[in-house]
C-alpha positions as CSV (number, residue, x, y, z in Angstrom):
1,X,8.7,16.9,30.9
2,X,6.8,13.6,30.7
3,X,5.0,14.4,33.9
4,X,4.0,17.8,32.5
5,X,2.6,16.2,29.3
6,X,0.8,13.6,31.3
7,X,-0.8,16.2,33.5
8,X,-1.8,18.3,30.5
9,X,-3.3,15.3,28.9
10,X,-5.5,14.6,31.9
11,X,-6.5,18.2,32.4
12,X,-7.2,18.9,28.7
13,X,-8.2,15.6,27.1
14,X,-9.6,17.1,23.9
15,X,-6.2,18.5,22.8
16,X,-3.6,16.7,20.8
17,X,0.1,17.2,21.3
18,X,2.6,16.5,18.5
19,X,5.4,14.3,19.7
20,X,8.7,12.9,18.3
21,X,9.0,9.3,17.1
22,X,10.8,8.1,20.2
23,X,8.5,9.5,22.9
24,X,6.5,7.0,25.0
25,X,2.8,7.5,24.8
26,X,1.0,8.0,28.2
27,X,-0.9,5.0,29.5
28,X,-4.3,6.9,29.3
29,X,-3.9,7.6,25.6
30,X,-6.8,6.2,23.6
31,X,-5.8,7.2,20.1
32,X,-2.7,8.1,18.1
33,X,-2.2,9.2,14.5
34,X,1.1,9.5,12.6
35,X,1.1,11.4,9.3
36,X,3.7,10.9,6.6
37,X,4.8,12.8,3.5
38,X,4.6,9.7,1.4
39,X,2.2,6.7,0.9
40,X,4.7,4.2,2.3
41,X,4.6,5.8,5.9
42,X,8.4,6.2,6.0
43,X,10.6,9.2,6.7
44,X,9.6,12.2,8.7
45,X,6.3,11.9,10.6
46,X,4.0,14.2,12.4
47,X,2.3,12.4,15.3
48,X,-0.5,13.3,17.6
49,X,-2.1,11.4,20.5
50,X,-4.9,12.0,23.0
51,X,-7.8,10.6,24.9
52,X,-10.9,12.5,23.6
53,X,-12.5,14.2,20.7
54,X,-10.3,16.5,18.7
55,X,-12.2,18.7,16.2
56,X,-10.8,19.7,12.7
57,X,-7.0,19.8,13.3
58,X,-4.3,21.1,10.9
59,X,-0.8,21.1,12.4
60,X,0.5,18.7,9.8
61,X,4.1,19.0,8.6
62,X,4.4,20.9,5.3
63,X,0.6,21.5,5.3
64,X,-0.5,18.0,4.4
65,X,0.4,14.3,4.2
66,X,-0.1,11.3,1.9
67,X,0.0,8.4,4.3
68,X,-1.0,7.8,7.8
69,X,-1.1,5.2,10.6
70,X,-3.9,5.5,13.2
71,X,-3.9,3.4,16.3
72,X,-6.7,3.0,18.8
73,X,-6.5,1.4,22.3
74,X,-8.7,-1.6,22.9
75,X,-11.1,0.4,25.1
76,X,-11.4,3.3,22.6
77,X,-14.6,4.2,21.0
78,X,-12.9,6.9,18.9
79,X,-12.5,7.0,15.1
80,X,-10.1,9.1,13.0
81,X,-11.4,11.0,10.0
82,X,-9.0,12.5,7.4
83,X,-9.9,15.4,5.0
84,X,-8.5,16.8,1.8
85,X,-9.7,20.4,2.5
86,X,-9.0,23.0,5.2
87,X,-12.5,23.1,6.8
88,X,-13.0,19.4,7.3
89,X,-16.0,19.2,4.9
90,X,-14.5,16.7,2.3
91,X,-13.9,13.5,4.2
92,X,-11.6,11.1,2.3
93,X,-11.3,8.2,4.9
94,X,-12.2,7.0,8.3
95,X,-9.4,4.9,9.8
96,X,-8.2,3.1,12.9
97,X,-6.4,-0.1,11.9
98,X,-2.8,0.5,13.0
99,X,-1.3,-0.1,9.6
100,X,0.0,2.3,6.9
101,X,-2.8,3.6,4.8
102,X,-3.2,6.1,2.0
103,X,-6.5,7.4,0.5
104,X,-7.5,5.1,-2.3
105,X,-8.3,7.5,-5.1
106,X,-7.2,7.8,-8.7
107,X,-4.5,10.3,-7.8
108,X,-2.5,11.2,-4.7
109,X,-4.6,13.2,-2.4
110,X,-3.1,15.4,0.2
111,X,-4.5,15.0,3.7
112,X,-5.0,18.6,4.9
113,X,-6.7,18.0,8.2
114,X,-7.9,15.3,10.5
115,X,-10.4,15.0,13.4
116,X,-11.0,12.5,16.1
117,X,-14.5,11.6,17.1
118,X,-15.1,9.8,20.4
């Protein structure tokens, strides 16, 4: 299974594959984002990783999240953008720090989609 996913990641670098919390990320992965249903980044997560640009993506558990952790490799030139709409026009944050974050607005804003730009 891991060999299959590694092969797919090499052949189709612009795609993101959701994975479970315990899966080891492939060595050629340049970015990872984990989305959570609360602002504390605890509980059930929806995670994606890849090594190239990923346009407006929406496979988020329950249709959206409140918190996220984005991690970039040292050699990555990618950035993560999160949006509060379904067409990726209302950007609410650009991230990549590896710590739990939530949009800093006056009220809880649901992250509906994200994109990776490399």
